[in-house]
Legacy VTK file of the C-alpha trace (Angstrom):
# vtk DataFile Version 3.0
C-alpha trace
ASCII
DATASET POLYDATA
POINTS 106 float
124.201 96.170 71.651
123.280 99.923 72.251
125.373 102.040 70.342
127.464 104.418 72.534
126.049 108.079 73.623
122.648 105.802 73.455
121.158 104.849 76.560
117.934 103.520 77.835
115.370 105.381 79.915
114.924 102.061 82.054
118.762 100.796 81.920
120.084 104.278 82.834
117.855 104.307 86.025
118.166 101.265 87.347
122.173 101.449 86.855
122.286 104.919 89.315
120.052 103.064 91.613
117.058 104.531 92.260
115.131 101.349 91.353
115.959 98.243 92.292
115.434 95.975 89.289
115.330 96.682 85.001
112.750 95.547 84.892
110.790 97.424 87.971
112.379 100.666 86.368
109.931 99.288 83.156
107.259 99.000 84.643
107.445 102.160 86.742
107.776 103.833 82.981
104.883 102.362 81.504
102.532 103.592 84.650
103.512 106.331 84.270
106.088 108.297 87.247
108.811 108.582 85.547
107.927 112.221 83.332
110.389 114.286 80.914
109.538 117.540 80.442
105.932 116.694 82.028
105.227 114.195 80.033
104.943 110.001 80.490
107.995 108.581 79.848
109.081 105.382 77.989
111.425 103.246 79.437
113.083 103.300 75.355
113.749 106.685 75.582
117.339 107.812 75.257
118.753 109.558 78.121
121.031 112.775 77.395
123.034 114.635 79.273
121.323 117.511 81.230
117.773 115.686 80.777
115.515 116.665 83.917
113.511 113.663 84.815
110.626 114.133 87.502
111.159 110.222 88.997
108.390 108.852 91.760
109.204 105.403 93.809
107.305 103.964 96.318
109.058 106.097 99.017
110.191 109.462 96.625
109.414 111.958 95.030
112.966 112.801 92.330
113.452 115.447 90.329
117.214 114.258 88.649
119.529 115.890 86.098
121.883 113.836 84.460
125.096 114.478 84.516
127.119 111.556 82.685
125.925 108.454 81.575
125.976 105.125 83.090
125.956 101.701 81.124
126.206 99.384 84.345
125.319 98.953 87.361
127.713 100.487 89.505
128.301 101.179 93.926
126.092 104.204 94.934
129.240 105.470 95.584
129.703 105.962 92.484
126.765 106.234 91.106
125.816 109.119 92.724
128.217 110.998 90.394
125.796 110.319 87.019
123.025 113.176 87.848
122.387 115.633 90.295
119.423 115.593 92.301
117.069 118.704 91.670
114.589 117.445 94.114
112.870 120.892 96.078
114.062 121.886 99.368
109.587 121.797 99.955
109.338 118.086 99.786
112.375 117.017 100.856
111.332 118.659 104.205
107.582 116.634 103.296
109.297 113.162 103.185
111.347 113.921 106.272
108.435 114.969 108.510
106.458 111.958 107.087
108.720 110.075 108.129
108.674 111.412 111.499
105.377 111.124 112.125
105.835 107.534 111.973
108.498 107.096 114.673
110.677 105.658 111.783
113.680 108.055 113.109
114.492 107.646 109.029
LINES 1 107
106 0 1 2 3 4 5 6 7 8 9 10 11 12 13 14 15 16 17 18 19 20 21 22 23 24 25 26 27 28 29 30 31 32 33 34 35 36 37 38 39 40 41 42 43 44 45 46 47 48 49 50 51 52 53 54 55 56 57 58 59 60 61 62 63 64 65 66 67 68 69 70 71 72 73 74 75 76 77 78 79 80 81 82 83 84 85 86 87 88 89 90 91 92 93 94 95 96 97 98 99 100 101 102 103 104 105
């Protein structure tokens, strides 16, 4: 078990629902798809409040700021209270344009 106040990055990314499983979150960290201050973040890194991470998933690039520590996976409506999406507007518009170009409507 982890001490209160210490939470692994892979578990946090899984708990806030950016990744479907913790194993996928760990693999993303190992492949360099998660960055902290511009450098690759390891899955075992401890998360703190006000940390900012760049996370690349299969479909999206997220910039998130940690606002609370979440130790267990919860419903999406609760999970979104533990981070702030600070992704630039240009990136969000680019994703909307890509979806429109495939006529998916998403």
